[in-house]
C-alpha positions in Angstrom: 0.1 0.1 0.3 1.4 3.5 -0.8 2.2 5.2 2.0 1.3 9.0 2.8 4.1 11.3 2.4 5.7 13.2 5.2 4.3 16.2 4.0 0.8 15.2 4.9 1.8 13.6 7.9 3.7 16.4 9.3 1.0 18.7 8.5 -1.0 16.4 10.2 0.8 16.2 13.6 1.2 19.9 13.5 -2.3 20.3 13.0 -3.6 17.4 15.7 -0.7 18.4 18.4 -2.4 22.6 18.1 -5.5 21.2 18.7 -4.7 19.2 21.7 -2.9 22.2 23.5 -6.2 24.6 22.4 -8.6 22.0 24.0 -6.4 21.4 27.5 -5.9 25.3 27.7 -9.5 25.6 27.4 -10.5 23.0 29.5 -8.1 23.7 32.3 -9.5 27.8 32.2 -13.0 26.0 32.6 -12.2 24.3 35.5 -10.2 27.3 37.2 -13.3 29.2 36.6 -15.8 27.1 38.0 -14.2 26.6 41.1 -13.2 30.5 41.7 -16.8 31.1 41.1 -18.4 28.8 42.9 -20.8 28.4 39.5 -20.5 24.7 39.1 -18.3 23.2 36.8 -20.1 22.9 33.2 -19.4 19.2 32.5 -21.7 19.9 28.8 -18.1 21.9 27.4 -15.7 21.0 29.7 -15.6 17.2 29.3 -16.2 17.2 25.5 -12.9 19.9 25.2 -10.8 17.2 27.3 -12.1 14.7 25.4 -11.2 16.4 21.9 -8.0 16.8 23.2 -6.8 13.2 24.2 -8.4 12.0 21.1 -7.3 14.7 18.6 -4.1 13.2 17.2 -5.4 9.9 16.5 -8.7 10.8 14.8 -6.2 13.7 12.6 -4.3 10.7 11.2 -7.0 8.3 10.5 -8.7 11.0 8.8 -5.6 11.9 6.7 -4.9 8.2 5.7 -8.7 7.6 5.1 -9.0 10.7 2.4 -5.2 9.4 0.8 -6.9 6.2 0.4 -9.9 7.4 -1.2 -7.7 9.2 -3.8 -5.4 6.6 -4.4 -8.7 4.1 -4.7 -10.2 6.2 -7.0 -6.6 7.0 -9.1 -6.1 3.1 -9.5 -9.9 2.7 -10.7 -9.3 5.8 -13.6 -6.2 4.1 -14.9 -7.6 0.4 -15.1 -11.0 1.5 -16.7 -8.8 4.2 -19.2 -6.5 1.2 -20.4 -9.3 -1.2 -20.4 -11.2 1.0 -22.6 -7.9 1.6 -24.7 -7.4 -2.2 -25.8 -11.5 -2.9 -26.1 -11.7 0.0 -28.6 -8.9 -1.4 -30.6 -10.3 -4.9 -30.4 -13.6 -3.7 -32.0 -12.2 -1.8 -34.6 -9.6 -4.4 -35.8 -12.0 -7.2 -35.9 -14.8 -5.0 -37.7 -12.6 -5.7 -40.6 -12.2 -2.2 -41.6 -8.2 -1.8 -41.4 -8.1 -5.0 -44.1 -8.1 -5.3 -47.5 -12.7 -5.5 -48.6 -13.8 -7.4 -50.9 -15.2 -5.1 -53.7 -18.3 -6.1 -56.5 -17.9 -4.1 -59.4 -21.7 -4.5 -60.2 -23.7 -4.9 -57.0 -26.4 -5.1 -58.9 -25.1 -8.6 -59.8 -23.6 -10.0 -56.8 -22.8 -7.8 -53.6 -20.2 -9.5 -51.0 -19.2 -8.7 -47.5 -15.6 -9.7 -46.1 -14.8 -12.7 -43.8 -13.2 -11.8 -40.4 -9.6 -12.1 -40.9 -9.6 -12.6 -44.5 -6.7 -12.6 -46.4 -7.6 -10.5 -50.0 -4.4 -9.1 -51.0 -4.0 -9.6 -54.9 -7.3 -10.5 -54.9 -9.1 -10.4 -58.4 -11.9 -12.5 -59.7 -14.0 -12.4 -63.1 -17.5 -13.5 -62.2 -20.6 -13.8 -64.8 -23.8 -15.1 -63.5 -26.1 -17.4 -65.9 -28.9 -18.4 -63.5 -29.9 -18.1 -60.2 -31.0 -20.5 -58.1 -34.5 -21.0 -57.6 -36.4 -23.1 -55.4 -39.5 -25.4 -55.9 -42.7 -23.9 -55.7 -45.9 -25.9 -56.0 -49.6 -24.8 -55.4 -53.1 -26.3 -55.9 -55.0 -25.6 -58.5 -58.0 -24.8 -56.9 -59.1 -22.9 -53.7 -61.1 -24.5 -50.9 -63.2 -23.3 -47.8 -60.4 -22.5 -45.2 -63.2 -23.8 -42.8 -63.9 -27.3 -44.7 -62.0 -30.4 -43.9 -59.3 -31.6 -46.4 -59.6 -35.0 -45.4 -57.9 -37.4 -43.1 -55.0 -40.2 -44.1 -51.5 -39.0 -44.3 -48.6 -37.1 -46.7 -45.4 -38.5 -47.9 -42.9 -35.3 -47.8 -40.0 -36.6 -50.3 -37.1 -34.2 -50.6 -34.2 -35.0 -53.0 -32.6 -38.3 -52.1 -33.8 -38.0 -48.5 -35.8 -40.3 -46.5 -39.7 -39.7 -47.1 -41.5 -38.1 -43.7 -45.1 -39.1 -43.0 -47.1 -36.5 -41.8 -50.3 -38.5 -40.2 -53.9 -36.6 -40.4 -56.0 -38.9 -37.9 -59.9 -40.0 -39.3 -62.3 -37.9 -37.0 -59.7 -34.6 -37.0 -61.4 -33.2 -40.1 -58.3 -30.7 -40.4 -58.6 -27.5 -42.4 -56.4 -26.4 -45.0 -54.8 -24.3 -42.0 -54.0 -27.3 -39.9 -53.1 -28.9 -42.9 -50.1 -26.4 -43.4 -49.2 -26.1 -39.5 -48.9 -30.1 -39.4 -46.3 -29.9 -42.4 -44.4 -26.7 -41.4 -43.9 -28.6 -37.7 -42.5 -31.5 -39.4 -39.5 -29.7 -40.7 -39.2 -31.4 -43.8 -37.8 -28.6 -45.8 -40.6 -27.9 -47.4 -42.6 -24.6 -46.2 -46.7 -25.1 -46.7 -48.6 -21.5 -46.3 -52.0 -20.5 -46.9 -52.9 -17.6 -49.5 -55.8 -16.2 -49.6 -57.7 -14.4 -53.2 -60.1 -11.8 -53.2 -63.2 -14.2 -52.7 -61.2 -14.9 -49.4 -60.9 -18.8 -50.8 -57.8 -20.1 -50.2 -54.8 -21.9 -52.2 -52.5 -24.3 -50.4 -48.8 -23.3 -51.3 -45.6 -25.7 -51.1 -41.9 -24.1 -51.0 -38.6 -26.4 -51.0 -35.1 -24.8 -50.6 -33.4 -23.5 -53.6 -30.6 -25.9 -55.6 -31.6 -29.0 -58.1 -31.0 -31.4 -55.0 -33.8 -30.3 -52.9 -36.9 -30.6 -55.6 -39.9 -32.5 -53.9 -42.6 -34.4 -54.2 -46.0 -35.3 -51.6 -48.1 -38.4 -51.9 -51.3 -38.7 -50.0 -52.6 -41.9 -48.3 -56.7 -41.4 -48.0 -58.1 -42.2 -44.6 -61.9 -42.5 -43.9 -62.2 -39.1 -45.3 -61.0 -38.8 -48.9 -59.4 -35.0 -49.9 -56.0 -35.3 -49.2 -55.0 -36.3 -52.7 -55.6 -33.1 -53.7 -52.2 -32.2 -52.6 -50.1 -34.7 -54.3 -47.1 -32.8 -56.3 -45.1 -34.7 -58.6 -45.4 -37.5 -61.4 -49.5 -37.3 -62.4 -50.4 -35.1 -60.2 -53.3 -33.1 -61.3 -54.6 -31.2 -58.0 -51.5 -28.8 -57.8 -49.1 -27.2 -60.2 -45.5 -26.5 -59.7 -45.0 -22.5 -60.6 -41.4 -23.2 -60.3 -38.4 -25.6 -60.4 -35.7 -26.2 -58.2 -32.5 -25.3 -60.2 -28.9 -24.1 -58.8 -27.0 -20.8 -59.5 -24.7 -20.8 -62.6 -21.4 -18.9 -62.7 -19.0 -19.0 -65.0 -15.5 -18.1 -62.7 -12.5 -16.8 -64.4 -13.4 -19.3 -67.4 -14.5 -22.2 -65.3 -18.3 -22.8 -64.8 -19.7 -23.8 -61.6 -22.7 -24.6 -60.1 -24.3 -23.6 -56.2 -27.6 -24.6 -54.6 -28.2 -21.5 -52.9 -27.6 -17.6 -54.2 -25.5 -17.0 -50.8 -22.2 -18.4 -51.6 -19.5 -18.7 -48.8 -17.3 -21.2 -50.5 -16.3 -19.8 -54.1 -13.3 -17.3 -52.8 -12.1 -17.9 -49.6 -12.6 -15.3 -47.2 -15.7 -13.5 -48.8 -19.4 -14.0 -49.0 -21.1 -13.7 -52.2 -24.9 -12.8 -52.5 -26.4 -13.5 -56.5 -29.0 -10.7 -57.2 -29.5 -11.3 -60.9 -28.2 -12.5 -64.1 -25.6 -10.5 -66.1 -25.1 -10.7 -69.5 -21.3 -9.4 -68.9 -18.5 -10.5 -66.3 -18.0 -8.3 -63.2 -15.1 -8.1 -61.2 -14.2 -9.3 -58.0 -11.8 -7.4 -56.3 -10.1 -6.4 -53.3 -9.6 -2.9 -52.0 -6.9 -1.9 -49.7 -8.0 0.6 -46.4 -4.9 2.5 -47.1 -6.7 5.8 -45.7 -8.2 4.1 -42.9 -4.7 2.7 -42.0 -3.2 6.4 -42.1 -5.7 7.4 -40.0 -5.6 4.5 -37.1 -2.0 4.7 -36.9 -2.7 8.6 -36.1 -5.4 8.3 -34.1 -3.7 5.1 -31.7 -0.7 7.7 -31.0 -3.7 10.5 -30.1 -5.4 8.4 -27.7 -2.3 6.7 -26.7 -0.7 9.9 -25.3 -4.3 10.8 -24.0 -3.5 7.4 -21.8 0.1 8.2 -21.2 -0.7 11.7 -20.0 -3.2 10.3 -17.1 -0.7 7.6 -16.1 2.3 9.9 -15.9 0.3 12.4 -13.8 -0.6 9.7 -11.1 3.3 8.6 -11.1 4.6 12.2 -10.6 7.7 11.7 -7.9 6.1 14.5 -6.0 2.2 15.1 -6.1 1.2 12.0 -8.0 -1.0 9.8 -5.7 0.4 6.4 -7.4 4.0 7.5 -7.4 4.9 4.4 -5.0 2.9 2.0 -6.6 4.9 -0.8 -8.5 2.1 -1.9 -10.7 1.4 1.5 -11.9 5.0 1.9 -12.8 5.1 -1.5 -14.8 2.3 -0.4 -16.8 4.1 2.7 -17.8 7.0 0.9 -18.3 4.9 -1.8 -20.6 3.4 1.2 -22.8 7.2 2.4 -22.8 8.2 -0.7 -25.0 4.9 -1.0 -27.0 6.6 0.8 -30.1 9.5 -1.5 -30.3 7.4 -4.8 -29.6 7.0 -7.0 -33.0 3.6 -6.9 -33.7 3.5 -9.1 -37.2 3.5 -12.7 -37.5 6.6 -14.4 -39.5 10.4 -14.5 -40.1 12.2 -11.6 -38.3 14.5 -11.8 -41.5 11.7 -11.1 -44.0 11.3 -7.8 -45.7 8.7 -5.2 -44.1 8.3 -3.2 -41.1 7.9 -5.8 -37.4 7.1 -2.7 -35.2 5.4 0.6 -34.8 8.4 2.4 -34.7 9.4 0.9 -38.7 6.2 2.5 -39.3 7.6 5.9 -37.8 6.4 5.8 -34.8 8.7 7.2 -32.3 8.7 7.4 -28.2 9.0 11.0 -27.1 10.6 12.2 -23.8 7.6 12.6 -21.4 6.5 8.8 -22.8 4.4 9.9 -25.6 4.5 9.3 -29.0 5.0 10.9 -32.5 4.3 10.0 -35.8 6.6 10.4 -39.1 4.0 10.9 -41.4 6.5 10.8 -44.4 7.9 7.4 -43.2 4.7 5.7 -42.6 3.8 6.9 -46.3 6.8 5.6 -47.6 6.3 2.0 -45.5 2.7 1.7 -46.4 3.2 1.7 -49.7 6.0 -0.3 -49.8 5.3 -3.1 -47.8 1.6 -3.0 -47.7 0.6 -6.5 -47.0 2.7 -6.1 -43.8 1.4 -3.1 -42.9 -1.7 -4.2 -42.8 -1.2 -7.7 -40.8 0.1 -5.4 -37.8 -3.8 -4.7 -37.3 -5.1 -8.0 -38.3 -6.7 -10.0 -35.4 -6.8 -13.7 -37.5 -6.0 -16.9 -35.8 -2.6 -16.6 -37.0 -1.4 -13.6 -36.0 -1.2 -13.5 -31.9 1.2 -10.6 -31.9 -1.3 -8.0 -33.8 -1.0 -4.8 -32.3 -4.8 -5.1 -30.6 -3.3 -8.5 -29.5 -0.2 -6.4 -27.5 -2.8 -3.8 -25.9 -4.8 -7.0 -24.6 -1.2 -8.6 -23.2 -0.9 -5.2 -21.3 -4.4 -4.8 -20.5 -5.1 -7.6 -18.7 -0.7 -7.6 -16.4 -2.6 -4.1 -15.9 -5.6 -5.0 -14.0 -4.7 -8.6 -12.7 -5.4 -9.0 -9.3 -2.2 -11.1 -8.6 0.6 -8.4 -9.6 -1.2 -5.5 -11.3 -3.4 -2.2 -10.5 -6.1 -4.7 -9.6 -4.2 -6.1 -6.9 -3.4 -2.7 -5.7 -7.1 -1.8 -5.9 -7.8 -5.0 -4.1 -5.0 -3.8 -1.0 -5.9 -0.2 -0.8 -9.5 -1.2 -0.4 -8.9 -3.7 2.8 -6.4 -0.8 4.1 -9.8 1.4 3.9 -12.0 -1.3 5.4 -9.1 -1.1 8.1 -9.4 2.4 8.4 -13.1 2.5 9.0 -13.2 0.2 11.6 -10.2 1.7 13.5 -12.0 5.3 13.1 -15.1 3.1 14.4 -13.0 1.7 17.6 -11.3 5.2 18.2 -15.3 6.6 18.4 -16.3 3.5 20.8 -13.0 4.7 23.3 -13.5 8.4 22.7 -17.3 7.4 23.6 -16.0 5.2 26.6 -13.2 8.1 27.7 -16.2 10.8 27.8 -18.6 8.4 30.0 -15.9 8.0 32.4 -14.7 11.5 32.5 -18.5 12.7 32.8 -18.4 10.1 35.8 -15.7 11.5 37.5 -16.1 15.2 37.2 -19.8 15.0 38.7 -18.6 13.2 41.6 -16.0 16.0 42.0 -18.5 18.5 41.5 -20.9 17.1 43.8 -17.7 16.7 46.6 -16.8 20.8 45.5 -20.8 22.0 46.3 -20.6 19.7 49.4 -17.7 22.0 50.2 -18.9 25.2 49.6 -22.3 24.4 51.7 -20.1 23.7 54.5 -18.3 26.9 54.0 -20.7 28.6 53.8 -22.6 27.3 57.0 -19.5 28.0 58.7 -19.3 31.5 57.6 -22.6 32.7 58.3 -21.9 31.2 62.3 -18.8 32.8 62.7 -20.5 36.3 61.4 -23.4 36.1 64.4 -20.5 34.9 66.8 -19.1 37.9 65.7 -22.2 40.0 66.2 -23.4 38.4 69.4 -19.9 39.4 71.1 
């Protein structure tokens, strides 16, 4: 625990000594006056004055210590919160993907793209033609039905592609309506969705829809029960009760001259790290390229330095040898040293002998005498132009880059807030000291009350004896006067 400075201790000691002397002088004068005048001792003012004098030094010391602990706890919490916010903000920014090369479509109306976190898209350049979109099979009843009428009993067997058929039973006597049939099909989760469509006359049609892709075509086969009617819902084969308005087909593309097919219009396995959404067919190839965030990378370096300087200024204030609340705290000083080494720590993966920047210092970020950082913008521009991939890697958060800037800041934050050796431990220790001080003040208050009770009792007894002596004195004085007159 950080000790109270000698200056504070001396001031508190001087103040309490003066308070003790004043209180003692006042109490003595009150006692003398009371005894001389014979008016009785004013215990309500005399005893508290004496007790205050007796306990003044200890009270002042505990109060001064409490104030120091409160200030130190506040400073510790402020620094921990500050470094945590810094590390979290940097992590959020790097995970957002805006600091990595982004996939770009030259015609988003044909297909749009998003970039997966941690994707490496340097040099990405693809030519894609969308020849056909993936479609889903849709079949609908040929005639409409009253929504309150029974659709029959028995079972429906739904088979999707090469999957095993799923049987859905409608028990005899239940008289399921068209809405009941749709609900039971959807509850079975066969891969086919049923919905009821109402026309302008309030009549209902039952629509069946599958997933996109040729492998997801489906058939529906009814087995009639006691009440006929379910066969009207047959789909496929020679069915006459339904008509198929759309068939299940694959999306067809030409990628760099190679024909490919996918079952969905949402494609994530065509180009590594790129999610593609097909929107329409195209007559001409559309380019898929990677756009490097040069401006964002330049900005993040400047923003990082500005934020770093704010944090180090806060820390330096608390570590000031004369006025800093944490000037003697080892954890706070260790944090300062860790931040001071940040510009020279390797923050890119790979061989140290490979060309390109490895540290923030290589980017032109230098440390000044007061611990703050400064950016050499000319050097930064040169490095980014010559080694763009390496610069980008410094701000990546993918699994193979555990030494990136965000990862290093996270290490510093975890060490700084550790409850074993960091400021977390300092906060815990100070909290315990504060609790002990509060208990000590409570014990001192109890001692003070006990002393006041004891002293009150003592002075009350003395006051009674003095009053008795004065009564005797007055009686004797009266007798003497009477004797003198009689003679």
